[in-house]
Biotite code that builds the C-alpha atoms (Angstrom):
import biotite.structure as struc

atoms = struc.array([
    struc.Atom([-15.589, -2.518, -0.904], chain_id="A", res_id=1, res_name="MET", atom_name="CA", element="C"),
    struc.Atom([-12.879, -5.006, -1.770], chain_id="A", res_id=2, res_name="LEU", atom_name="CA", element="C"),
    struc.Atom([-13.748, -8.678, -1.903], chain_id="A", res_id=3, res_name="GLU", atom_name="CA", element="C"),
    struc.Atom([-10.217, -9.709, -0.902], chain_id="A", res_id=4, res_name="LYS", atom_name="CA", element="C"),
    struc.Atom([-6.953, -8.179, 0.287], chain_id="A", res_id=5, res_name="LEU", atom_name="CA", element="C"),
    struc.Atom([-3.949, -10.434, -0.298], chain_id="A", res_id=6, res_name="ILE", atom_name="CA", element="C"),
    struc.Atom([-0.914, -9.541, 1.807], chain_id="A", res_id=7, res_name="LEU", atom_name="CA", element="C"),
    struc.Atom([2.154, -11.052, 0.146], chain_id="A", res_id=8, res_name="VAL", atom_name="CA", element="C"),
    struc.Atom([5.761, -10.886, 1.260], chain_id="A", res_id=9, res_name="ASP", atom_name="CA", element="C"),
    struc.Atom([8.945, -12.975, 1.199], chain_id="A", res_id=10, res_name="LEU", atom_name="CA", element="C"),
    struc.Atom([9.935, -11.958, 4.727], chain_id="A", res_id=11, res_name="ASN", atom_name="CA", element="C"),
    struc.Atom([8.523, -14.361, 7.347], chain_id="A", res_id=12, res_name="PRO", atom_name="CA", element="C"),
    struc.Atom([8.697, -11.611, 9.984], chain_id="A", res_id=13, res_name="GLN", atom_name="CA", element="C"),
    struc.Atom([6.527, -9.364, 7.852], chain_id="A", res_id=14, res_name="VAL", atom_name="CA", element="C"),
    struc.Atom([4.027, -12.171, 7.311], chain_id="A", res_id=15, res_name="CYS", atom_name="CA", element="C"),
    struc.Atom([3.963, -12.908, 11.054], chain_id="A", res_id=16, res_name="ALA", atom_name="CA", element="C"),
    struc.Atom([3.221, -9.229, 11.692], chain_id="A", res_id=17, res_name="ALA", atom_name="CA", element="C"),
    struc.Atom([0.418, -9.395, 9.125], chain_id="A", res_id=18, res_name="PHE", atom_name="CA", element="C"),
    struc.Atom([-1.041, -12.368, 11.015], chain_id="A", res_id=19, res_name="GLU", atom_name="CA", element="C"),
    struc.Atom([-0.935, -10.402, 14.235], chain_id="A", res_id=20, res_name="ARG", atom_name="CA", element="C"),
    struc.Atom([-2.399, -7.079, 13.141], chain_id="A", res_id=21, res_name="TYR", atom_name="CA", element="C"),
    struc.Atom([-4.893, -8.261, 10.511], chain_id="A", res_id=22, res_name="PHE", atom_name="CA", element="C"),
    struc.Atom([-6.156, -11.166, 12.623], chain_id="A", res_id=23, res_name="GLU", atom_name="CA", element="C"),
    struc.Atom([-9.643, -9.745, 13.211], chain_id="A", res_id=24, res_name="ASN", atom_name="CA", element="C"),
    struc.Atom([-10.086, -7.961, 9.887], chain_id="A", res_id=25, res_name="LEU", atom_name="CA", element="C"),
    struc.Atom([-12.251, -9.568, 7.185], chain_id="A", res_id=26, res_name="PRO", atom_name="CA", element="C"),
    struc.Atom([-11.422, -10.794, 3.680], chain_id="A", res_id=27, res_name="ASN", atom_name="CA", element="C"),
    struc.Atom([-7.661, -10.925, 4.224], chain_id="A", res_id=28, res_name="VAL", atom_name="CA", element="C"),
    struc.Atom([-5.366, -13.636, 2.879], chain_id="A", res_id=29, res_name="GLU", atom_name="CA", element="C"),
    struc.Atom([-1.666, -13.808, 3.788], chain_id="A", res_id=30, res_name="ILE", atom_name="CA", element="C"),
    struc.Atom([0.828, -15.391, 1.409], chain_id="A", res_id=31, res_name="PHE", atom_name="CA", element="C"),
    struc.Atom([4.502, -15.868, 2.230], chain_id="A", res_id=32, res_name="GLU", atom_name="CA", element="C"),
    struc.Atom([6.375, -15.984, -1.055], chain_id="A", res_id=33, res_name="GLY", atom_name="CA", element="C"),
    struc.Atom([6.923, -14.162, -4.342], chain_id="A", res_id=34, res_name="TYR", atom_name="CA", element="C"),
    struc.Atom([4.051, -12.068, -5.698], chain_id="A", res_id=35, res_name="PHE", atom_name="CA", element="C"),
    struc.Atom([4.734, -13.693, -9.086], chain_id="A", res_id=36, res_name="GLU", atom_name="CA", element="C"),
    struc.Atom([3.412, -16.941, -7.564], chain_id="A", res_id=37, res_name="GLN", atom_name="CA", element="C"),
    struc.Atom([-0.059, -15.501, -7.026], chain_id="A", res_id=38, res_name="LEU", atom_name="CA", element="C"),
    struc.Atom([-2.502, -16.964, -9.500], chain_id="A", res_id=39, res_name="ARG", atom_name="CA", element="C"),
    struc.Atom([-4.840, -14.052, -9.875], chain_id="A", res_id=40, res_name="GLU", atom_name="CA", element="C"),
    struc.Atom([-5.561, -10.551, -8.582], chain_id="A", res_id=41, res_name="TYR", atom_name="CA", element="C"),
    struc.Atom([-6.957, -7.389, -10.076], chain_id="A", res_id=42, res_name="ASP", atom_name="CA", element="C"),
    struc.Atom([-4.445, -4.896, -8.735], chain_id="A", res_id=43, res_name="CYS", atom_name="CA", element="C"),
    struc.Atom([-0.945, -5.065, -7.282], chain_id="A", res_id=44, res_name="PHE", atom_name="CA", element="C"),
    struc.Atom([0.377, -2.331, -5.010], chain_id="A", res_id=45, res_name="VAL", atom_name="CA", element="C"),
    struc.Atom([3.740, -0.788, -5.818], chain_id="A", res_id=46, res_name="SER", atom_name="CA", element="C"),
    struc.Atom([5.292, 0.650, -2.643], chain_id="A", res_id=47, res_name="ALA", atom_name="CA", element="C"),
    struc.Atom([6.932, 3.277, -4.743], chain_id="A", res_id=48, res_name="ALA", atom_name="CA", element="C"),
    struc.Atom([9.025, 6.420, -4.760], chain_id="A", res_id=49, res_name="ASN", atom_name="CA", element="C"),
    struc.Atom([7.565, 9.710, -5.959], chain_id="A", res_id=50, res_name="SER", atom_name="CA", element="C"),
    struc.Atom([9.246, 9.595, -9.360], chain_id="A", res_id=51, res_name="PHE", atom_name="CA", element="C"),
    struc.Atom([8.214, 6.164, -10.655], chain_id="A", res_id=52, res_name="GLY", atom_name="CA", element="C"),
    struc.Atom([11.782, 4.897, -10.805], chain_id="A", res_id=53, res_name="LEU", atom_name="CA", element="C"),
    struc.Atom([10.985, 1.191, -10.538], chain_id="A", res_id=54, res_name="MET", atom_name="CA", element="C"),
    struc.Atom([14.474, -0.326, -10.534], chain_id="A", res_id=55, res_name="ASP", atom_name="CA", element="C"),
    struc.Atom([14.977, -1.558, -6.975], chain_id="A", res_id=56, res_name="GLY", atom_name="CA", element="C"),
    struc.Atom([13.440, -4.015, -4.526], chain_id="A", res_id=57, res_name="GLY", atom_name="CA", element="C"),
    struc.Atom([9.879, -5.126, -5.235], chain_id="A", res_id=58, res_name="VAL", atom_name="CA", element="C"),
    struc.Atom([9.543, -2.407, -7.884], chain_id="A", res_id=59, res_name="ASP", atom_name="CA", element="C"),
    struc.Atom([12.364, -4.009, -9.885], chain_id="A", res_id=60, res_name="ALA", atom_name="CA", element="C"),
    struc.Atom([10.513, -7.332, -9.694], chain_id="A", res_id=61, res_name="ALA", atom_name="CA", element="C"),
    struc.Atom([7.332, -5.601, -10.871], chain_id="A", res_id=62, res_name="ILE", atom_name="CA", element="C"),
    struc.Atom([9.212, -4.157, -13.850], chain_id="A", res_id=63, res_name="THR", atom_name="CA", element="C"),
    struc.Atom([10.672, -7.572, -14.730], chain_id="A", res_id=64, res_name="ARG", atom_name="CA", element="C"),
    struc.Atom([7.248, -9.208, -14.439], chain_id="A", res_id=65, res_name="PHE", atom_name="CA", element="C"),
    struc.Atom([5.190, -6.656, -16.390], chain_id="A", res_id=66, res_name="PHE", atom_name="CA", element="C"),
    struc.Atom([7.912, -5.156, -18.575], chain_id="A", res_id=67, res_name="GLY", atom_name="CA", element="C"),
    struc.Atom([9.510, -1.729, -18.804], chain_id="A", res_id=68, res_name="GLU", atom_name="CA", element="C"),
    struc.Atom([6.449, -0.430, -20.614], chain_id="A", res_id=69, res_name="GLN", atom_name="CA", element="C"),
    struc.Atom([4.674, -0.316, -17.241], chain_id="A", res_id=70, res_name="LEU", atom_name="CA", element="C"),
    struc.Atom([7.391, 1.843, -15.676], chain_id="A", res_id=71, res_name="MET", atom_name="CA", element="C"),
    struc.Atom([7.238, 4.195, -18.661], chain_id="A", res_id=72, res_name="ARG", atom_name="CA", element="C"),
    struc.Atom([3.452, 4.421, -18.327], chain_id="A", res_id=73, res_name="ARG", atom_name="CA", element="C"),
    struc.Atom([3.753, 5.142, -14.608], chain_id="A", res_id=74, res_name="VAL", atom_name="CA", element="C"),
    struc.Atom([6.250, 7.927, -15.248], chain_id="A", res_id=75, res_name="GLN", atom_name="CA", element="C"),
    struc.Atom([4.128, 9.426, -18.013], chain_id="A", res_id=76, res_name="GLU", atom_name="CA", element="C"),
    struc.Atom([1.154, 9.524, -15.641], chain_id="A", res_id=77, res_name="ASN", atom_name="CA", element="C"),
    struc.Atom([3.261, 11.121, -12.905], chain_id="A", res_id=78, res_name="ILE", atom_name="CA", element="C"),
    struc.Atom([4.283, 13.865, -15.321], chain_id="A", res_id=79, res_name="ILE", atom_name="CA", element="C"),
    struc.Atom([0.710, 14.343, -16.548], chain_id="A", res_id=80, res_name="GLU", atom_name="CA", element="C"),
    struc.Atom([-1.110, 14.146, -13.208], chain_id="A", res_id=81, res_name="GLN", atom_name="CA", element="C"),
    struc.Atom([1.481, 15.341, -10.688], chain_id="A", res_id=82, res_name="TYR", atom_name="CA", element="C"),
    struc.Atom([3.864, 17.535, -12.745], chain_id="A", res_id=83, res_name="PHE", atom_name="CA", element="C"),
    struc.Atom([6.717, 15.073, -12.275], chain_id="A", res_id=84, res_name="GLY", atom_name="CA", element="C"),
    struc.Atom([6.503, 14.226, -8.540], chain_id="A", res_id=85, res_name="GLU", atom_name="CA", element="C"),
    struc.Atom([3.765, 12.071, -7.025], chain_id="A", res_id=86, res_name="GLN", atom_name="CA", element="C"),
    struc.Atom([3.447, 12.902, -3.310], chain_id="A", res_id=87, res_name="PRO", atom_name="CA", element="C"),
    struc.Atom([3.360, 10.437, -0.454], chain_id="A", res_id=88, res_name="VAL", atom_name="CA", element="C"),
    struc.Atom([-0.292, 10.106, 0.489], chain_id="A", res_id=89, res_name="GLY", atom_name="CA", element="C"),
    struc.Atom([-1.491, 9.643, -3.089], chain_id="A", res_id=90, res_name="THR", atom_name="CA", element="C"),
    struc.Atom([-2.082, 6.547, -5.198], chain_id="A", res_id=91, res_name="SER", atom_name="CA", element="C"),
    struc.Atom([-2.882, 6.186, -8.871], chain_id="A", res_id=92, res_name="MET", atom_name="CA", element="C"),
    struc.Atom([-4.303, 3.216, -10.726], chain_id="A", res_id=93, res_name="ILE", atom_name="CA", element="C"),
    struc.Atom([-2.358, 2.336, -13.893], chain_id="A", res_id=94, res_name="VAL", atom_name="CA", element="C"),
    struc.Atom([-3.191, -0.352, -16.442], chain_id="A", res_id=95, res_name="GLU", atom_name="CA", element="C"),
    struc.Atom([-0.500, -3.039, -16.630], chain_id="A", res_id=96, res_name="THR", atom_name="CA", element="C"),
    struc.Atom([-1.359, -4.472, -20.043], chain_id="A", res_id=97, res_name="GLY", atom_name="CA", element="C"),
    struc.Atom([-1.661, -7.965, -18.509], chain_id="A", res_id=98, res_name="ALA", atom_name="CA", element="C"),
    struc.Atom([-5.095, -9.554, -18.843], chain_id="A", res_id=99, res_name="ALA", atom_name="CA", element="C"),
    struc.Atom([-4.935, -11.589, -15.616], chain_id="A", res_id=100, res_name="ARG", atom_name="CA", element="C"),
    struc.Atom([-3.414, -8.788, -13.542], chain_id="A", res_id=101, res_name="PHE", atom_name="CA", element="C"),
    struc.Atom([-4.876, -5.665, -15.130], chain_id="A", res_id=102, res_name="PRO", atom_name="CA", element="C"),
    struc.Atom([-3.958, -2.878, -12.689], chain_id="A", res_id=103, res_name="TYR", atom_name="CA", element="C"),
    struc.Atom([-1.120, -1.466, -10.617], chain_id="A", res_id=104, res_name="LEU", atom_name="CA", element="C"),
    struc.Atom([-1.676, 0.962, -7.736], chain_id="A", res_id=105, res_name="ALA", atom_name="CA", element="C"),
    struc.Atom([1.419, 3.170, -7.813], chain_id="A", res_id=106, res_name="HIS", atom_name="CA", element="C"),
    struc.Atom([1.617, 4.319, -4.202], chain_id="A", res_id=107, res_name="THR", atom_name="CA", element="C"),
    struc.Atom([4.681, 6.238, -2.968], chain_id="A", res_id=108, res_name="PRO", atom_name="CA", element="C"),
    struc.Atom([5.816, 5.560, 0.567], chain_id="A", res_id=109, res_name="THR", atom_name="CA", element="C"),
    struc.Atom([8.807, 7.915, 0.207], chain_id="A", res_id=110, res_name="MET", atom_name="CA", element="C"),
    struc.Atom([10.024, 10.662, -2.140], chain_id="A", res_id=111, res_name="ARG", atom_name="CA", element="C"),
    struc.Atom([13.303, 8.853, -2.883], chain_id="A", res_id=112, res_name="VAL", atom_name="CA", element="C"),
    struc.Atom([14.785, 5.711, -1.303], chain_id="A", res_id=113, res_name="PRO", atom_name="CA", element="C"),
    struc.Atom([15.266, 6.617, 2.357], chain_id="A", res_id=114, res_name="MET", atom_name="CA", element="C"),
    struc.Atom([14.458, 5.509, 5.890], chain_id="A", res_id=115, res_name="ALA", atom_name="CA", element="C"),
    struc.Atom([10.873, 6.327, 6.911], chain_id="A", res_id=116, res_name="ILE", atom_name="CA", element="C"),
    struc.Atom([10.652, 4.377, 10.170], chain_id="A", res_id=117, res_name="SER", atom_name="CA", element="C"),
    struc.Atom([9.645, 7.368, 12.305], chain_id="A", res_id=118, res_name="ARG", atom_name="CA", element="C"),
    struc.Atom([6.796, 8.509, 10.072], chain_id="A", res_id=119, res_name="THR", atom_name="CA", element="C"),
    struc.Atom([3.157, 7.724, 9.337], chain_id="A", res_id=120, res_name="ASP", atom_name="CA", element="C"),
    struc.Atom([3.959, 7.252, 5.626], chain_id="A", res_id=121, res_name="HIS", atom_name="CA", element="C"),
    struc.Atom([2.721, 3.665, 5.624], chain_id="A", res_id=122, res_name="ILE", atom_name="CA", element="C"),
    struc.Atom([-0.691, 4.631, 6.954], chain_id="A", res_id=123, res_name="TYR", atom_name="CA", element="C"),
    struc.Atom([-0.900, 7.454, 4.422], chain_id="A", res_id=124, res_name="LEU", atom_name="CA", element="C"),
    struc.Atom([0.108, 5.165, 1.553], chain_id="A", res_id=125, res_name="ALA", atom_name="CA", element="C"),
    struc.Atom([-2.265, 2.342, 2.478], chain_id="A", res_id=126, res_name="MET", atom_name="CA", element="C"),
    struc.Atom([-5.108, 4.813, 3.003], chain_id="A", res_id=127, res_name="TRP", atom_name="CA", element="C"),
    struc.Atom([-4.432, 6.462, -0.365], chain_id="A", res_id=128, res_name="ALA", atom_name="CA", element="C"),
    struc.Atom([-4.351, 3.102, -2.153], chain_id="A", res_id=129, res_name="MET", atom_name="CA", element="C"),
    struc.Atom([-7.684, 2.003, -0.685], chain_id="A", res_id=130, res_name="LEU", atom_name="CA", element="C"),
    struc.Atom([-9.259, 5.337, -1.636], chain_id="A", res_id=131, res_name="ARG", atom_name="CA", element="C"),
    struc.Atom([-7.862, 5.099, -5.175], chain_id="A", res_id=132, res_name="ALA", atom_name="CA", element="C"),
    struc.Atom([-9.310, 1.609, -5.607], chain_id="A", res_id=133, res_name="VAL", atom_name="CA", element="C"),
    struc.Atom([-12.663, 2.791, -4.255], chain_id="A", res_id=134, res_name="HIS", atom_name="CA", element="C"),
    struc.Atom([-12.728, 5.739, -6.644], chain_id="A", res_id=135, res_name="GLN", atom_name="CA", element="C"),
    struc.Atom([-11.742, 3.503, -9.555], chain_id="A", res_id=136, res_name="HIS", atom_name="CA", element="C"),
    struc.Atom([-14.634, 1.161, -8.796], chain_id="A", res_id=137, res_name="ASN", atom_name="CA", element="C"),
    struc.Atom([-17.080, 4.069, -8.728], chain_id="A", res_id=138, res_name="GLN", atom_name="CA", element="C"),
    struc.Atom([-16.153, 5.213, -12.232], chain_id="A", res_id=139, res_name="THR", atom_name="CA", element="C"),
    struc.Atom([-14.779, 2.242, -14.203], chain_id="A", res_id=140, res_name="GLN", atom_name="CA", element="C"),
    struc.Atom([-16.591, -0.725, -15.732], chain_id="A", res_id=141, res_name="GLU", atom_name="CA", element="C"),
    struc.Atom([-13.831, -3.224, -14.914], chain_id="A", res_id=142, res_name="ARG", atom_name="CA", element="C"),
    struc.Atom([-13.819, -3.458, -11.148], chain_id="A", res_id=143, res_name="GLN", atom_name="CA", element="C"),
    struc.Atom([-10.923, -4.079, -8.778], chain_id="A", res_id=144, res_name="ILE", atom_name="CA", element="C"),
    struc.Atom([-12.156, -6.819, -6.454], chain_id="A", res_id=145, res_name="LYS", atom_name="CA", element="C"),
    struc.Atom([-8.856, -8.328, -5.265], chain_id="A", res_id=146, res_name="THR", atom_name="CA", element="C"),
    struc.Atom([-5.799, -6.281, -4.290], chain_id="A", res_id=147, res_name="VAL", atom_name="CA", element="C"),
    struc.Atom([-2.390, -7.853, -3.640], chain_id="A", res_id=148, res_name="ALA", atom_name="CA", element="C"),
    struc.Atom([-0.118, -5.797, -1.403], chain_id="A", res_id=149, res_name="CYS", atom_name="CA", element="C"),
    struc.Atom([3.434, -6.372, -0.108], chain_id="A", res_id=150, res_name="PRO", atom_name="CA", element="C"),
    struc.Atom([4.788, -5.134, 3.186], chain_id="A", res_id=151, res_name="GLY", atom_name="CA", element="C"),
    struc.Atom([5.096, -1.365, 2.795], chain_id="A", res_id=152, res_name="LEU", atom_name="CA", element="C"),
    struc.Atom([8.293, 0.363, 3.858], chain_id="A", res_id=153, res_name="GLY", atom_name="CA", element="C"),
    struc.Atom([9.924, -2.721, 5.358], chain_id="A", res_id=154, res_name="THR", atom_name="CA", element="C"),
    struc.Atom([12.887, -2.811, 2.961], chain_id="A", res_id=155, res_name="GLY", atom_name="CA", element="C"),
    struc.Atom([14.890, 0.316, 2.225], chain_id="A", res_id=156, res_name="VAL", atom_name="CA", element="C"),
    struc.Atom([12.360, 2.267, 4.307], chain_id="A", res_id=157, res_name="GLY", atom_name="CA", element="C"),
    struc.Atom([13.548, 0.392, 7.420], chain_id="A", res_id=158, res_name="LYS", atom_name="CA", element="C"),
    struc.Atom([10.072, 0.346, 8.978], chain_id="A", res_id=159, res_name="MET", atom_name="CA", element="C"),
    struc.Atom([9.827, -2.549, 11.407], chain_id="A", res_id=160, res_name="SER", atom_name="CA", element="C"),
    struc.Atom([7.467, -5.349, 10.321], chain_id="A", res_id=161, res_name="PRO", atom_name="CA", element="C"),
    struc.Atom([5.207, -4.780, 13.322], chain_id="A", res_id=162, res_name="ASN", atom_name="CA", element="C"),
    struc.Atom([4.908, -1.034, 12.804], chain_id="A", res_id=163, res_name="GLU", atom_name="CA", element="C"),
    struc.Atom([4.347, -1.377, 9.060], chain_id="A", res_id=164, res_name="ALA", atom_name="CA", element="C"),
    struc.Atom([1.652, -4.001, 9.627], chain_id="A", res_id=165, res_name="ALA", atom_name="CA", element="C"),
    struc.Atom([0.066, -1.896, 12.378], chain_id="A", res_id=166, res_name="ARG", atom_name="CA", element="C"),
    struc.Atom([-0.228, 1.150, 10.122], chain_id="A", res_id=167, res_name="GLN", atom_name="CA", element="C"),
    struc.Atom([-1.479, -0.923, 7.176], chain_id="A", res_id=168, res_name="MET", atom_name="CA", element="C"),
    struc.Atom([-4.091, -2.661, 9.319], chain_id="A", res_id=169, res_name="ALA", atom_name="CA", element="C"),
    struc.Atom([-5.229, 0.630, 10.849], chain_id="A", res_id=170, res_name="LEU", atom_name="CA", element="C"),
    struc.Atom([-5.801, 2.117, 7.395], chain_id="A", res_id=171, res_name="ALA", atom_name="CA", element="C"),
    struc.Atom([-7.719, -0.984, 6.291], chain_id="A", res_id=172, res_name="TYR", atom_name="CA", element="C"),
    struc.Atom([-9.831, -0.941, 9.470], chain_id="A", res_id=173, res_name="HIS", atom_name="CA", element="C"),
    struc.Atom([-10.691, 2.727, 8.973], chain_id="A", res_id=174, res_name="ASN", atom_name="CA", element="C"),
    struc.Atom([-11.525, 2.105, 5.322], chain_id="A", res_id=175, res_name="TYR", atom_name="CA", element="C"),
    struc.Atom([-13.955, -0.634, 6.353], chain_id="A", res_id=176, res_name="LEU", atom_name="CA", element="C"),
    struc.Atom([-15.517, 1.536, 9.089], chain_id="A", res_id=177, res_name="ASN", atom_name="CA", element="C"),
    struc.Atom([-16.183, 5.059, 7.785], chain_id="A", res_id=178, res_name="PRO", atom_name="CA", element="C"),
    struc.Atom([-17.778, 7.466, 10.264], chain_id="A", res_id=179, res_name="PRO", atom_name="CA", element="C"),
    struc.Atom([-21.432, 8.462, 10.150], chain_id="A", res_id=180, res_name="ALA", atom_name="CA", element="C"),
    struc.Atom([-20.414, 12.055, 10.918], chain_id="A", res_id=181, res_name="TYR", atom_name="CA", element="C"),
    struc.Atom([-17.309, 14.108, 11.654], chain_id="A", res_id=182, res_name="ILE", atom_name="CA", element="C"),
    struc.Atom([-16.664, 16.192, 14.742], chain_id="A", res_id=183, res_name="ASN", atom_name="CA", element="C"),
    struc.Atom([-13.641, 17.090, 16.882], chain_id="A", res_id=184, res_name="TRP", atom_name="CA", element="C"),
    struc.Atom([-14.086, 13.931, 18.948], chain_id="A", res_id=185, res_name="GLY", atom_name="CA", element="C"),
    struc.Atom([-13.717, 11.819, 15.822], chain_id="A", res_id=186, res_name="PHE", atom_name="CA", element="C"),
    struc.Atom([-10.767, 13.898, 14.614], chain_id="A", res_id=187, res_name="ALA", atom_name="CA", element="C"),
    struc.Atom([-8.986, 13.592, 17.972], chain_id="A", res_id=188, res_name="SER", atom_name="CA", element="C"),
    struc.Atom([-9.515, 9.845, 18.107], chain_id="A", res_id=189, res_name="GLU", atom_name="CA", element="C"),
    struc.Atom([-8.232, 9.368, 14.560], chain_id="A", res_id=190, res_name="ARG", atom_name="CA", element="C"),
    struc.Atom([-5.174, 11.515, 15.286], chain_id="A", res_id=191, res_name="GLN", atom_name="CA", element="C"),
    struc.Atom([-4.467, 9.571, 18.480], chain_id="A", res_id=192, res_name="ALA", atom_name="CA", element="C"),
    struc.Atom([-4.358, 6.365, 16.436], chain_id="A", res_id=193, res_name="GLN", atom_name="CA", element="C"),
    struc.Atom([-1.540, 7.574, 14.210], chain_id="A", res_id=194, res_name="ILE", atom_name="CA", element="C"),
    struc.Atom([0.079, 10.646, 15.783], chain_id="A", res_id=195, res_name="ARG", atom_name="CA", element="C"),
    struc.Atom([3.394, 9.073, 16.796], chain_id="A", res_id=196, res_name="TYR", atom_name="CA", element="C"),
    struc.Atom([3.657, 7.338, 13.469], chain_id="A", res_id=197, res_name="GLY", atom_name="CA", element="C"),
    struc.Atom([6.921, 5.473, 14.061], chain_id="A", res_id=198, res_name="GLY", atom_name="CA", element="C"),
    struc.Atom([8.951, 2.956, 15.971], chain_id="A", res_id=199, res_name="ASP", atom_name="CA", element="C"),
    struc.Atom([8.918, 4.822, 19.293], chain_id="A", res_id=200, res_name="LEU", atom_name="CA", element="C"),
    struc.Atom([9.528, 2.188, 21.933], chain_id="A", res_id=201, res_name="SER", atom_name="CA", element="C"),
    struc.Atom([7.645, 4.013, 24.652], chain_id="A", res_id=202, res_name="TYR", atom_name="CA", element="C"),
    struc.Atom([4.510, 3.976, 22.499], chain_id="A", res_id=203, res_name="ASN", atom_name="CA", element="C"),
    struc.Atom([4.786, 0.669, 20.656], chain_id="A", res_id=204, res_name="PHE", atom_name="CA", element="C"),
    struc.Atom([6.771, -1.663, 22.920], chain_id="A", res_id=205, res_name="PRO", atom_name="CA", element="C"),
    struc.Atom([6.276, -4.643, 20.597], chain_id="A", res_id=206, res_name="ASN", atom_name="CA", element="C"),
    struc.Atom([7.246, -2.865, 17.389], chain_id="A", res_id=207, res_name="ALA", atom_name="CA", element="C"),
])
């Protein structure tokens, strides 16, 4: 399990939504500002597109911070592991080459830049990232203990801050509370948590 999840975003509305939905979840720190201001973390989450084209939004800032070599490495891994297109619902851990910030979790929230507000893509992305970190820690000597994550889908994806935070928090809650067994009751409950998956006012009046 992670020792700390840092939620970092420039948008005060996104940070307020983080405060609301992650309020009762453990080991969470919220930072309003640039991710470059964070002093230390093991892995940063790239809310990416499926092709590793890291030239817009937070991805452009990641490329400036770590260098274009990271984008090239991401794209090489997408070609090698996913035949050129990394699906939404997957996440891969890539070495950054930076000693203090050694890993990036490349985690598509969309195939190409597009609106995803009426989807469950944020839940799928957050869930995939947490699973990828868990699997990394089971097999690699250098552990990922602290993950820094921006608001997912709240820029070009046009997901509302509340709905993005709700889906992110739900994935984190489920990661922290795996079931002892699986049956149709569990499956139905899990589906009910995420089935609408978007900013539908009749279902999420505060989103």
